[in-house]
Predicted model as a PDB file, atoms N, CA, C, CB and O in Angstrom, pLDDT in the B-factor column:
MODEL        1                                                                  
ATOM      1  N   UNK A   1      60.831  96.539 126.743  1.00 67.00           N  
ATOM      2  CA  UNK A   1      61.856  97.256 126.014  1.00 67.00           C  
ATOM      3  C   UNK A   1      62.182  96.464 124.748  1.00 67.00           C  
ATOM      4  CB  UNK A   1      63.127  97.475 126.894  1.00 67.00           C  
ATOM      5  O   UNK A   1      62.374  95.249 124.802  1.00 67.00           O  
ATOM      6  N   UNK A   2      62.242  97.139 123.642  1.00 77.00           N  
ATOM      7  CA  UNK A   2      62.524  96.496 122.356  1.00 77.00           C  
ATOM      8  C   UNK A   2      64.031  96.438 122.121  1.00 77.00           C  
ATOM      9  CB  UNK A   2      61.824  97.252 121.198  1.00 77.00           C  
ATOM     10  O   UNK A   2      64.775  97.346 122.490  1.00 77.00           O  
ATOM     11  N   UNK A   3      64.445  95.366 121.510  1.00 79.00           N  
ATOM     12  CA  UNK A   3      65.848  95.198 121.158  1.00 79.00           C  
ATOM     13  C   UNK A   3      66.078  95.779 119.768  1.00 79.00           C  
ATOM     14  CB  UNK A   3      66.266  93.700 121.213  1.00 79.00           C  
ATOM     15  O   UNK A   3      65.357  95.444 118.828  1.00 79.00           O  
ATOM     16  N   UNK A   4      67.055  96.626 119.638  1.00 79.00           N  
ATOM     17  CA  UNK A   4      67.375  97.245 118.357  1.00 79.00           C  
ATOM     18  C   UNK A   4      68.736  96.732 117.911  1.00 79.00           C  
ATOM     19  CB  UNK A   4      67.364  98.807 118.457  1.00 79.00           C  
ATOM     20  O   UNK A   4      69.728  96.861 118.629  1.00 79.00           O  
ATOM     21  N   UNK A   5      68.772  96.152 116.724  1.00 75.00           N  
ATOM     22  CA  UNK A   5      70.031  95.643 116.191  1.00 75.00           C  
ATOM     23  C   UNK A   5      70.742  96.756 115.432  1.00 75.00           C  
ATOM     24  CB  UNK A   5      69.791  94.417 115.271  1.00 75.00           C  
ATOM     25  O   UNK A   5      70.162  97.387 114.549  1.00 75.00           O  
ATOM     26  N   UNK A   6      71.987  96.987 115.781  1.00 73.00           N  
ATOM     27  CA  UNK A   6      72.811  97.966 115.077  1.00 73.00           C  
ATOM     28  C   UNK A   6      73.977  97.210 114.442  1.00 73.00           C  
ATOM     29  CB  UNK A   6      73.320  99.104 116.048  1.00 73.00           C  
ATOM     30  O   UNK A   6      74.818  96.666 115.158  1.00 73.00           O  
ATOM     31  N   UNK A   7      74.039  97.168 113.118  1.00 73.00           N  
ATOM     32  CA  UNK A   7      75.124  96.430 112.462  1.00 73.00           C  
ATOM     33  C   UNK A   7      76.483  97.055 112.771  1.00 73.00           C  
ATOM     34  CB  UNK A   7      74.899  96.388 110.944  1.00 73.00           C  
ATOM     35  O   UNK A   7      76.583  98.270 112.942  1.00 73.00           O  
ATOM     36  N   UNK A   8      77.513  96.244 112.842  1.00 81.00           N  
ATOM     37  CA  UNK A   8      78.864  96.762 113.116  1.00 81.00           C  
ATOM     38  C   UNK A   8      79.453  97.415 111.871  1.00 81.00           C  
ATOM     39  CB  UNK A   8      79.794  95.629 113.609  1.00 81.00           C  
ATOM     40  O   UNK A   8      80.253  96.814 111.155  1.00 81.00           O  
ATOM     41  N   UNK A   9      79.046  98.641 111.631  1.00 78.00           N  
ATOM     42  CA  UNK A   9      79.399  99.350 110.407  1.00 78.00           C  
ATOM     43  C   UNK A   9      80.909  99.475 110.235  1.00 78.00           C  
ATOM     44  CB  UNK A   9      78.766 100.726 110.402  1.00 78.00           C  
ATOM     45  O   UNK A   9      81.420  99.308 109.127  1.00 78.00           O  
ATOM     46  N   UNK A  10      81.618  99.762 111.302  1.00 82.00           N  
ATOM     47  CA  UNK A  10      83.074  99.896 111.216  1.00 82.00           C  
ATOM     48  C   UNK A  10      83.739  98.621 110.763  1.00 82.00           C  
ATOM     49  CB  UNK A  10      83.641 100.309 112.547  1.00 82.00           C  
ATOM     50  O   UNK A  10      84.636  98.652 109.920  1.00 82.00           O  
ATOM     51  N   UNK A  11      83.312  97.494 111.311  1.00 85.00           N  
ATOM     52  CA  UNK A  11      83.876  96.204 110.927  1.00 85.00           C  
ATOM     53  C   UNK A  11      83.557  95.867 109.473  1.00 85.00           C  
ATOM     54  CB  UNK A  11      83.351  95.104 111.847  1.00 85.00           C  
ATOM     55  O   UNK A  11      84.406  95.349 108.748  1.00 85.00           O  
ATOM     56  N   UNK A  12      82.335  96.162 109.055  1.00 85.00           N  
ATOM     57  CA  UNK A  12      81.939  95.916 107.662  1.00 85.00           C  
ATOM     58  C   UNK A  12      82.793  96.757 106.720  1.00 85.00           C  
ATOM     59  CB  UNK A  12      80.435  96.232 107.452  1.00 85.00           C  
ATOM     60  O   UNK A  12      83.279  96.254 105.708  1.00 85.00           O  
ATOM     61  N   UNK A  13      82.976  98.030 107.047  1.00 88.00           N  
ATOM     62  CA  UNK A  13      83.782  98.931 106.221  1.00 88.00           C  
ATOM     63  C   UNK A  13      85.225  98.435 106.137  1.00 88.00           C  
ATOM     64  CB  UNK A  13      83.743 100.365 106.788  1.00 88.00           C  
ATOM     65  O   UNK A  13      85.819  98.434 105.059  1.00 88.00           O  
ATOM     66  N   UNK A  14      85.788  98.014 107.269  1.00 90.00           N  
ATOM     67  CA  UNK A  14      87.159  97.528 107.301  1.00 90.00           C  
ATOM     68  C   UNK A  14      87.320  96.317 106.380  1.00 90.00           C  
ATOM     69  CB  UNK A  14      87.567  97.167 108.738  1.00 90.00           C  
ATOM     70  O   UNK A  14      88.270  96.251 105.600  1.00 90.00           O  
ATOM     71  N   UNK A  15      86.407  95.377 106.471  1.00 91.00           N  
ATOM     72  CA  UNK A  15      86.483  94.180 105.627  1.00 91.00           C  
ATOM     73  C   UNK A  15      86.360  94.524 104.149  1.00 91.00           C  
ATOM     74  CB  UNK A  15      85.393  93.189 106.017  1.00 91.00           C  
ATOM     75  O   UNK A  15      87.052  93.939 103.315  1.00 91.00           O  
ATOM     76  N   UNK A  16      85.495  95.458 103.822  1.00 90.00           N  
ATOM     77  CA  UNK A  16      85.324  95.850 102.414  1.00 90.00           C  
ATOM     78  C   UNK A  16      86.583  96.498 101.851  1.00 90.00           C  
ATOM     79  CB  UNK A  16      84.144  96.811 102.271  1.00 90.00           C  
ATOM     80  O   UNK A  16      86.975  96.226 100.716  1.00 90.00           O  
ATOM     81  N   UNK A  17      87.213  97.356 102.649  1.00 92.00           N  
ATOM     82  CA  UNK A  17      88.439  98.014 102.200  1.00 92.00           C  
ATOM     83  C   UNK A  17      89.531  96.976 101.984  1.00 92.00           C  
ATOM     84  CB  UNK A  17      88.899  99.080 103.223  1.00 92.00           C  
ATOM     85  O   UNK A  17      90.208  96.990 100.955  1.00 92.00           O  
ATOM     86  N   UNK A  18      89.705  96.083 102.941  1.00 94.00           N  
ATOM     87  CA  UNK A  18      90.763  95.071 102.829  1.00 94.00           C  
ATOM     88  C   UNK A  18      90.509  94.149 101.642  1.00 94.00           C  
ATOM     89  CB  UNK A  18      90.860  94.245 104.126  1.00 94.00           C  
ATOM     90  O   UNK A  18      91.428  93.862 100.876  1.00 94.00           O  
ATOM     91  N   UNK A  19      89.281  93.687 101.481  1.00 94.00           N  
ATOM     92  CA  UNK A  19      88.965  92.806 100.337  1.00 94.00           C  
ATOM     93  C   UNK A  19      89.216  93.498  99.005  1.00 94.00           C  
ATOM     94  CB  UNK A  19      87.504  92.345 100.406  1.00 94.00           C  
ATOM     95  O   UNK A  19      89.762  92.900  98.078  1.00 94.00           O  
ATOM     96  N   UNK A  20      88.812  94.769  98.916  1.00 94.00           N  
ATOM     97  CA  UNK A  20      89.000  95.499  97.656  1.00 94.00           C  
ATOM     98  C   UNK A  20      90.484  95.705  97.359  1.00 94.00           C  
ATOM     99  CB  UNK A  20      88.280  96.860  97.710  1.00 94.00           C  
ATOM    100  O   UNK A  20      90.900  95.588  96.207  1.00 94.00           O  
ATOM    101  N   UNK A  21      91.285  96.007  98.376  1.00 96.00           N  
ATOM    102  CA  UNK A  21      92.725  96.167  98.161  1.00 96.00           C  
ATOM    103  C   UNK A  21      93.369  94.836  97.774  1.00 96.00           C  
ATOM    104  CB  UNK A  21      93.397  96.733  99.425  1.00 96.00           C  
ATOM    105  O   UNK A  21      94.264  94.804  96.929  1.00 96.00           O  
ATOM    106  N   UNK A  22      92.920  93.740  98.387  1.00 95.00           N  
ATOM    107  CA  UNK A  22      93.447  92.417  98.023  1.00 95.00           C  
ATOM    108  C   UNK A  22      93.108  92.086  96.570  1.00 95.00           C  
ATOM    109  CB  UNK A  22      92.880  91.326  98.966  1.00 95.00           C  
ATOM    110  O   UNK A  22      93.959  91.608  95.820  1.00 95.00           O  
ATOM    111  N   UNK A  23      91.866  92.341  96.182  1.00 96.00           N  
ATOM    112  CA  UNK A  23      91.431  92.066  94.815  1.00 96.00           C  
ATOM    113  C   UNK A  23      92.222  92.903  93.806  1.00 96.00           C  
ATOM    114  CB  UNK A  23      89.928  92.342  94.669  1.00 96.00           C  
ATOM    115  O   UNK A  23      92.496  92.449  92.695  1.00 96.00           O  
ATOM    116  N   UNK A  24      92.588  94.132  94.202  1.00 96.00           N  
ATOM    117  CA  UNK A  24      93.364  95.012  93.331  1.00 96.00           C  
ATOM    118  C   UNK A  24      94.858  94.711  93.388  1.00 96.00           C  
ATOM    119  CB  UNK A  24      93.121  96.458  93.709  1.00 96.00           C  
ATOM    120  O   UNK A  24      95.657  95.337  92.690  1.00 96.00           O  
ATOM    121  N   UNK A  25      95.228  93.733  94.237  1.00 97.00           N  
ATOM    122  CA  UNK A  25      96.629  93.323  94.387  1.00 97.00           C  
ATOM    123  C   UNK A  25      97.499  94.491  94.869  1.00 97.00           C  
ATOM    124  CB  UNK A  25      97.171  92.777  93.050  1.00 97.00           C  
ATOM    125  O   UNK A  25      98.628  94.667  94.411  1.00 97.00           O  
ATOM    126  N   UNK A  26      96.963  95.273  95.789  1.00 97.00           N  
ATOM    127  CA  UNK A  26      97.663  96.445  96.325  1.00 97.00           C  
ATOM    128  C   UNK A  26      98.405  96.057  97.603  1.00 97.00           C  
ATOM    129  CB  UNK A  26      96.665  97.610  96.604  1.00 97.00           C  
ATOM    130  O   UNK A  26      97.894  96.224  98.710  1.00 97.00           O  
ATOM    131  N   UNK A  27      99.618  95.536  97.426  1.00 97.00           N  
ATOM    132  CA  UNK A  27     100.413  95.053  98.555  1.00 97.00           C  
ATOM    133  C   UNK A  27     101.717  95.834  98.746  1.00 97.00           C  
ATOM    134  CB  UNK A  27     100.727  93.588  98.363  1.00 97.00           C  
ATOM    135  O   UNK A  27     102.532  95.479  99.597  1.00 97.00           O  
ATOM    136  N   UNK A  28     101.911  96.877  97.972  1.00 96.00           N  
ATOM    137  CA  UNK A  28     103.126  97.676  98.122  1.00 96.00           C  
ATOM    138  C   UNK A  28     102.832  99.100  97.664  1.00 96.00           C  
ATOM    139  CB  UNK A  28     104.313  97.060  97.310  1.00 96.00           C  
ATOM    140  O   UNK A  28     101.787  99.383  97.078  1.00 96.00           O  
ATOM    141  N   UNK A  29     103.770  99.977  97.943  1.00 95.00           N  
ATOM    142  CA  UNK A  29     103.588 101.368  97.544  1.00 95.00           C  
ATOM    143  C   UNK A  29     103.489 101.504  96.020  1.00 95.00           C  
ATOM    144  CB  UNK A  29     104.742 102.223  98.074  1.00 95.00           C  
ATOM    145  O   UNK A  29     102.755 102.355  95.518  1.00 95.00           O  
ATOM    146  N   UNK A  30     104.213 100.680  95.303  1.00 96.00           N  
ATOM    147  CA  UNK A  30     104.182 100.768  93.838  1.00 96.00           C  
ATOM    148  C   UNK A  30     102.868 100.260  93.242  1.00 96.00           C  
ATOM    149  CB  UNK A  30     105.339  99.982  93.251  1.00 96.00           C  
ATOM    150  O   UNK A  30     102.500 100.656  92.136  1.00 96.00           O  
ATOM    151  N   UNK A  31     102.158  99.392  93.960  1.00 96.00           N  
ATOM    152  CA  UNK A  31     100.891  98.870  93.438  1.00 96.00           C  
ATOM    153  C   UNK A  31      99.687  99.453  94.178  1.00 96.00           C  
ATOM    154  CB  UNK A  31     100.869  97.346  93.538  1.00 96.00           C  
ATOM    155  O   UNK A  31      98.566  98.976  94.002  1.00 96.00           O  
ATOM    156  N   UNK A  32      99.907 100.473  94.998  1.00 97.00           N  
ATOM    157  CA  UNK A  32      98.840 101.085  95.790  1.00 97.00           C  
ATOM    158  C   UNK A  32      97.771 101.701  94.891  1.00 97.00           C  
ATOM    159  CB  UNK A  32      99.417 102.153  96.728  1.00 97.00           C  
ATOM    160  O   UNK A  32      98.047 102.120  93.767  1.00 97.00           O  
ATOM    161  N   UNK A  33      96.545 101.746  95.410  1.00 96.00           N  
ATOM    162  CA  UNK A  33      95.400 102.261  94.652  1.00 96.00           C  
ATOM    163  C   UNK A  33      94.625 103.268  95.498  1.00 96.00           C  
ATOM    164  CB  UNK A  33      94.470 101.102  94.204  1.00 96.00           C  
ATOM    165  O   UNK A  33      94.621 103.196  96.727  1.00 96.00           O  
ATOM    166  N   UNK A  34      93.971 104.205  94.816  1.00 93.00           N  
ATOM    167  CA  UNK A  34      93.041 105.100  95.500  1.00 93.00           C  
ATOM    168  C   UNK A  34      91.777 104.305  95.810  1.00 93.00           C  
ATOM    169  CB  UNK A  34      92.716 106.375  94.629  1.00 93.00           C  
ATOM    170  O   UNK A  34      91.418 103.399  95.057  1.00 93.00           O  
ATOM    171  N   UNK A  35      91.109 104.627  96.892  1.00 90.00           N  
ATOM    172  CA  UNK A  35      89.916 103.876  97.268  1.00 90.00           C  
ATOM    173  C   UNK A  35      88.805 103.990  96.239  1.00 90.00           C  
ATOM    174  CB  UNK A  35      89.414 104.345  98.603  1.00 90.00           C  
ATOM    175  O   UNK A  35      88.035 103.048  96.051  1.00 90.00           O  
ATOM    176  N   UNK A  36      88.714 105.129  95.576  1.00 89.00           N  
ATOM    177  CA  UNK A  36      87.656 105.285  94.581  1.00 89.00           C  
ATOM    178  C   UNK A  36      87.921 104.495  93.306  1.00 89.00           C  
ATOM    179  CB  UNK A  36      87.486 106.741  94.243  1.00 89.00           C  
ATOM    180  O   UNK A  36      86.985 104.241  92.549  1.00 89.00           O  
ATOM    181  N   UNK A  37      89.149 104.104  93.047  1.00 92.00           N  
ATOM    182  CA  UNK A  37      89.441 103.363  91.823  1.00 92.00           C  
ATOM    183  C   UNK A  37      89.390 101.845  92.009  1.00 92.00           C  
ATOM    184  CB  UNK A  37      90.797 103.758  91.309  1.00 92.00           C  
ATOM    185  O   UNK A  37      89.573 101.103  91.043  1.00 92.00           O  
ATOM    186  N   UNK A  38      89.143 101.373  93.232  1.00 90.00           N  
ATOM    187  CA  UNK A  38      89.065  99.925  93.436  1.00 90.00           C  
ATOM    188  C   UNK A  38      87.637  99.444  93.629  1.00 90.00           C  
ATOM    189  CB  UNK A  38      89.897  99.525  94.631  1.00 90.00           C  
ATOM    190  O   UNK A  38      87.414  98.316  94.070  1.00 90.00           O  
ATOM    191  N   UNK A  39      86.674 100.287  93.305  1.00 85.00           N  
ATOM    192  CA  UNK A  39      85.285  99.871  93.270  1.00 85.00           C  
ATOM    193  C   UNK A  39      84.533  99.911  94.583  1.00 85.00           C  
ATOM    194  CB  UNK A  39      85.220  98.534  92.756  1.00 85.00           C  
ATOM    195  O   UNK A  39      83.521  99.225  94.727  1.00 85.00           O  
ATOM    196  N   UNK A  40      84.988 100.687  95.538  1.00 82.00           N  
ATOM    197  CA  UNK A  40      84.252 100.810  96.794  1.00 82.00           C  
ATOM    198  C   UNK A  40      83.128 101.819  96.639  1.00 82.00           C  
ATOM    199  CB  UNK A  40      85.191 101.222  97.943  1.00 82.00           C  
ATOM    200  O   UNK A  40      83.323 102.895  96.074  1.00 82.00           O  
ATOM    201  N   UNK A  41      81.951 101.469  97.143  1.00 75.00           N  
ATOM    202  CA  UNK A  41      80.829 102.391  97.151  1.00 75.00           C  
ATOM    203  C   UNK A  41      81.059 103.409  98.253  1.00 75.00           C  
ATOM    204  CB  UNK A  41      79.480 101.643  97.349  1.00 75.00           C  
ATOM    205  O   UNK A  41      81.254 103.037  99.410  1.00 75.00           O  
ATOM    206  N   UNK A  42      81.039 104.672  97.912  1.00 80.00           N  
ATOM    207  CA  UNK A  42      81.268 105.758  98.865  1.00 80.00           C  
ATOM    208  C   UNK A  42      82.566 105.511  99.642  1.00 80.00           C  
ATOM    209  CB  UNK A  42      80.068 105.891  99.840  1.00 80.00           C  
ATOM    210  O   UNK A  42      82.538 105.371 100.865  1.00 80.00           O  
ATOM    211  N   UNK A  43      83.689 105.459  98.945  1.00 71.00           N  
ATOM    212  CA  UNK A  43      84.946 104.994  99.531  1.00 71.00           C  
ATOM    213  C   UNK A  43      85.517 105.834 100.663  1.00 71.00           C  
ATOM    214  CB  UNK A  43      85.945 104.909  98.481  1.00 71.00           C  
ATOM    215  O   UNK A  43      86.283 105.321 101.478  1.00 71.00           O  
ATOM    216  N   UNK A  44      85.168 107.089 100.732  1.00 75.00           N  
ATOM    217  CA  UNK A  44      85.763 107.940 101.761  1.00 75.00           C  
ATOM    218  C   UNK A  44      84.813 108.216 102.925  1.00 75.00           C  
ATOM    219  CB  UNK A  44      86.203 109.248 101.149  1.00 75.00           C  
ATOM    220  O   UNK A  44      85.035 109.133 103.715  1.00 75.00           O  
ATOM    221  N   UNK A  45      83.744 107.407 103.023  1.00 78.00           N  
ATOM    222  CA  UNK A  45      82.888 107.496 104.199  1.00 78.00           C  
ATOM    223  C   UNK A  45      83.595 106.779 105.352  1.00 78.00           C  
ATOM    224  CB  UNK A  45      81.469 106.875 103.923  1.00 78.00           C  
ATOM    225  O   UNK A  45      84.462 105.935 105.124  1.00 78.00           O  
ATOM    226  N   UNK A  46      83.237 107.102 106.535  1.00 79.00           N  
ATOM    227  CA  UNK A  46      83.845 106.518 107.738  1.00 79.00           C  
ATOM    228  C   UNK A  46      85.360 106.707 107.749  1.00 79.00           C  
ATOM    229  CB  UNK A  46      83.508 105.026 107.832  1.00 79.00           C  
ATOM    230  O   UNK A  46      86.098 105.726 107.839  1.00 79.00           O  
ATOM    231  N   UNK A  47      85.835 107.943 107.659  1.00 86.00           N  
ATOM    232  CA  UNK A  47      87.278 108.178 107.632  1.00 86.00           C  
ATOM    233  C   UNK A  47      87.989 107.726 108.905  1.00 86.00           C  
ATOM    234  CB  UNK A  47      87.547 109.639 107.405  1.00 86.00           C  
ATOM    235  O   UNK A  47      89.188 107.447 108.875  1.00 86.00           O  
ATOM    236  N   UNK A  48      87.264 107.649 110.027  1.00 87.00           N  
ATOM    237  CA  UNK A  48      87.894 107.199 111.269  1.00 87.00           C  
ATOM    238  C   UNK A  48      88.277 105.723 111.199  1.00 87.00           C  
ATOM    239  CB  UNK A  48      86.959 107.439 112.455  1.00 87.00           C  
ATOM    240  O   UNK A  48      89.269 105.305 111.796  1.00 87.00           O  
ATOM    241  N   UNK A  49      87.483 104.932 110.465  1.00 88.00           N  
ATOM    242  CA  UNK A  49      87.810 103.511 110.290  1.00 88.00           C  
ATOM    243  C   UNK A  49      89.103 103.383 109.489  1.00 88.00           C  
ATOM    244  CB  UNK A  49      86.647 102.753 109.577  1.00 88.00           C  
ATOM    245  O   UNK A  49      89.987 102.607 109.853  1.00 88.00           O  
ATOM    246  N   UNK A  50      89.212 104.133 108.412  1.00 90.00           N  
ATOM    247  CA  UNK A  50      90.418 104.108 107.587  1.00 90.00           C  
ATOM    248  C   UNK A  50      91.624 104.601 108.382  1.00 90.00           C  
ATOM    249  CB  UNK A  50      90.226 104.965 106.322  1.00 90.00           C  
ATOM    250  O   UNK A  50      92.702 104.011 108.305  1.00 90.00           O  
ATOM    251  N   UNK A  51      91.447 105.681 109.143  1.00 91.00           N  
ATOM    252  CA  UNK A  51      92.544 106.218 109.951  1.00 91.00           C  
ATOM    253  C   UNK A  51      92.993 105.207 111.012  1.00 91.00           C  
ATOM    254  CB  UNK A  51      92.116 107.537 110.624  1.00 91.00           C  
ATOM    255  O   UNK A  51      94.186 105.086 111.290  1.00 91.00           O  
ATOM    256  N   UNK A  52      92.046 104.489 111.595  1.00 92.00           N  
ATOM    257  CA  UNK A  52      92.391 103.481 112.596  1.00 92.00           C  
ATOM    258  C   UNK A  52      93.190 102.343 111.964  1.00 92.00           C  
ATOM    259  CB  UNK A  52      91.119 102.930 113.264  1.00 92.00           C  
ATOM    260  O   UNK A  52      94.137 101.845 112.574  1.00 92.00           O  
ATOM    261  N   UNK A  53      92.826 101.928 110.763  1.00 93.00           N  
ATOM    262  CA  UNK A  53      93.568 100.862 110.076  1.00 93.00           C  
ATOM    263  C   UNK A  53      94.992 101.315 109.766  1.00 93.00           C  
ATOM    264  CB  UNK A  53      92.845 100.448 108.775  1.00 93.00           C  
ATOM    265  O   UNK A  53      95.921 100.510 109.824  1.00 93.00           O  
ATOM    266  N   UNK A  54      95.173 102.581 109.440  1.00 94.00           N  
ATOM    267  CA  UNK A  54      96.513 103.116 109.180  1.00 94.00           C  
ATOM    268  C   UNK A  54      97.323 103.136 110.474  1.00 94.00           C  
ATOM    269  CB  UNK A  54      96.431 104.542 108.569  1.00 94.00           C  
ATOM    270  O   UNK A  54      98.479 102.715 110.486  1.00 94.00           O  
ATOM    271  N   UNK A  55      96.725 103.623 111.563  1.00 95.00           N  
ATOM    272  CA  UNK A  55      97.428 103.662 112.862  1.00 95.00           C  
ATOM    273  C   UNK A  55      97.835 102.277 113.337  1.00 95.00           C  
ATOM    274  CB  UNK A  55      96.547 104.319 113.920  1.00 95.00           C  
ATOM    275  O   UNK A  55      98.884 102.112 113.960  1.00 95.00           O  
ATOM    276  N   UNK A  56      97.010 101.288 113.045  1.00 95.00           N  
ATOM    277  CA  UNK A  56      97.289  99.908 113.478  1.00 95.00           C  
ATOM    278  C   UNK A  56      98.145  99.146 112.469  1.00 95.00           C  
ATOM    279  CB  UNK A  56      95.981  99.156 113.705  1.00 95.00           C  
ATOM    280  O   UNK A  56      98.386  97.950 112.633  1.00 95.00           O  
ATOM    281  N   UNK A  57      98.600  99.834 111.436  1.00 95.00           N  
ATOM    282  CA  UNK A  57      99.480  99.265 110.407  1.00 95.00           C  
ATOM    283  C   UNK A  57      98.842  98.104 109.642  1.00 95.00           C  
ATOM    284  CB  UNK A  57     100.767  98.796 111.043  1.00 95.00           C  
ATOM    285  O   UNK A  57      99.533  97.188 109.196  1.00 95.00           O  
ATOM    286  N   UNK A  58      97.521  98.155 109.498  1.00 95.00           N  
ATOM    287  CA  UNK A  58      96.823  97.184 108.661  1.00 95.00           C  
ATOM    288  C   UNK A  58      97.005  97.590 107.207  1.00 95.00           C  
ATOM    289  CB  UNK A  58      95.307  97.093 109.033  1.00 95.00           C  
ATOM    290  O   UNK A  58      97.283  96.759 106.342  1.00 95.00           O  
ATOM    291  N   UNK A  59      96.843  98.890 106.954  1.00 96.00           N  
ATOM    292  CA  UNK A  59      97.059  99.450 105.624  1.00 96.00           C  
ATOM    293  C   UNK A  59      97.982 100.654 105.763  1.00 96.00           C  
ATOM    294  CB  UNK A  59      95.704  99.849 104.944  1.00 96.00           C  
ATOM    295  O   UNK A  59      98.192 101.172 106.860  1.00 96.00           O  
ATOM    296  N   UNK A  60      98.527 101.087 104.636  1.00 96.00           N  
ATOM    297  CA  UNK A  60      99.343 102.307 104.589  1.00 96.00           C  
ATOM    298  C   UNK A  60      98.823 103.193 103.484  1.00 96.00           C  
ATOM    299  CB  UNK A  60     100.849 101.980 104.369  1.00 96.00           C  
ATOM    300  O   UNK A  60      98.145 102.732 102.567  1.00 96.00           O  
ATOM    301  N   UNK A  61      99.146 104.470 103.578  1.00 95.00           N  
ATOM    302  CA  UNK A  61      98.741 105.436 102.564  1.00 95.00           C  
ATOM    303  C   UNK A  61      99.992 106.128 102.041  1.00 95.00           C  
ATOM    304  CB  UNK A  61      97.721 106.473 103.139  1.00 95.00           C  
ATOM    305  O   UNK A  61     100.904 106.451 102.802  1.00 95.00           O  
ATOM    306  N   UNK A  62     100.020 106.351 100.730  1.00 96.00           N  
ATOM    307  CA  UNK A  62     101.144 107.041 100.106  1.00 96.00           C  
ATOM    308  C   UNK A  62     100.921 108.552 100.186  1.00 96.00           C  
ATOM    309  CB  UNK A  62     101.322 106.587  98.630  1.00 96.00           C  
ATOM    310  O   UNK A  62      99.840 109.007 100.563  1.00 96.00           O  
ATOM    311  N   UNK A  63     101.938 109.318  99.833  1.00 96.00           N  
ATOM    312  CA  UNK A  63     101.836 110.774  99.872  1.00 96.00           C  
ATOM    313  C   UNK A  63     100.758 111.307  98.932  1.00 96.00           C  
ATOM    314  CB  UNK A  63     103.171 111.394  99.520  1.00 96.00           C  
ATOM    315  O   UNK A  63     100.191 112.374  99.171  1.00 96.00           O  
ATOM    316  N   UNK A  64     100.477 110.560  97.860  1.00 95.00           N  
ATOM    317  CA  UNK A  64      99.465 111.021  96.904  1.00 95.00           C  
ATOM    318  C   UNK A  64      98.081 110.398  97.142  1.00 95.00           C  
ATOM    319  CB  UNK A  64      99.921 110.709  95.493  1.00 95.00           C  
ATOM    320  O   UNK A  64      97.212 110.481  96.274  1.00 95.00           O  
ATOM    321  N   UNK A  65      97.873 109.777  98.305  1.00 93.00           N  
ATOM    322  CA  UNK A  65      96.538 109.315  98.683  1.00 93.00           C  
ATOM    323  C   UNK A  65      96.152 107.929  98.196  1.00 93.00           C  
ATOM    324  CB  UNK A  65      95.553 110.267  98.188  1.00 93.00           C  
ATOM    325  O   UNK A  65      94.964 107.611  98.133  1.00 93.00           O  
ATOM    326  N   UNK A  66      97.118 107.103  97.852  1.00 96.00           N  
ATOM    327  CA  UNK A  66      96.827 105.724  97.450  1.00 96.00           C  
ATOM    328  C   UNK A  66      97.071 104.808  98.643  1.00 96.00           C  
ATOM    329  CB  UNK A  66      97.703 105.291  96.227  1.00 96.00           C  
ATOM    330  O   UNK A  66      97.905 105.109  99.498  1.00 96.00           O  
ATOM    331  N   UNK A  67      96.351 103.696  98.704  1.00 96.00           N  
ATOM    332  CA  UNK A  67      96.396 102.792  99.846  1.00 96.00           C  
ATOM    333  C   UNK A  67      96.894 101.411  99.429  1.00 96.00           C  
ATOM    334  CB  UNK A  67      95.014 102.684 100.496  1.00 96.00           C  
ATOM    335  O   UNK A  67      96.714 100.982  98.289  1.00 96.00           O  
ATOM    336  N   UNK A  68      97.527 100.724 100.388  1.00 97.00           N  
ATOM    337  CA  UNK A  68      97.947  99.340 100.165  1.00 97.00           C  
ATOM    338  C   UNK A  68      97.964  98.595 101.491  1.00 97.00           C  
ATOM    339  CB  UNK A  68      99.343  99.284  99.492  1.00 97.00           C  
ATOM    340  O   UNK A  68      98.042  99.201 102.559  1.00 97.00           O  
ATOM    341  N   UNK A  69      97.889  97.268 101.406  1.00 97.00           N  
ATOM    342  CA  UNK A  69      97.875  96.417 102.588  1.00 97.00           C  
ATOM    343  C   UNK A  69      99.310  96.170 103.036  1.00 97.00           C  
ATOM    344  CB  UNK A  69      97.142  95.076 102.304  1.00 97.00           C  
ATOM    345  O   UNK A  69     100.190  95.876 102.226  1.00 97.00           O  
ATOM    346  N   UNK A  70      99.525  96.295 104.337  1.00 94.00           N  
ATOM    347  CA  UNK A  70     100.839  95.985 104.901  1.00 94.00           C  
ATOM    348  C   UNK A  70     100.962  94.475 105.082  1.00 94.00           C  
ATOM    349  CB  UNK A  70     101.056  96.723 106.259  1.00 94.00           C  
ATOM    350  O   UNK A  70     100.070  93.828 105.630  1.00 94.00           O  
ATOM    351  N   UNK A  71     102.040  93.946 104.629  1.00 84.00           N  
ATOM    352  CA  UNK A  71     102.317  92.528 104.876  1.00 84.00           C  
ATOM    353  C   UNK A  71     103.244  92.429 106.071  1.00 84.00           C  
ATOM    354  CB  UNK A  71     102.947  91.834 103.619  1.00 84.00           C  
ATOM    355  O   UNK A  71     104.244  93.141 106.159  1.00 84.00           O  
ATOM    356  N   UNK A  72     102.904  91.548 106.981  1.00 63.00           N  
ATOM    357  CA  UNK A  72     103.746  91.386 108.168  1.00 63.00           C  
ATOM    358  C   UNK A  72     104.424  90.049 108.180  1.00 63.00           C  
ATOM    359  CB  UNK A  72     102.932  91.553 109.428  1.00 63.00           C  
ATOM    360  O   UNK A  72     105.172  89.744 109.109  1.00 63.00           O  
TER     361      UNK A  72                                                      
ENDMDL                                                                          
END                                                                             
């Protein structure tokens, strides 16, 4: 039986979103950014990963679709 490596796509996506928001200094609702404006390639792929980060309060989304990192 051959071993097939499957990269942890969800984890990679999560790290990319967080790094891009940090680089954009998006730490509050007033400094929030849309994912497409912070330089993410195909920013709205894997919507379940983004939704999970919102549910876990890692990031938040504004009413107009901008995202920022929650500080705890």
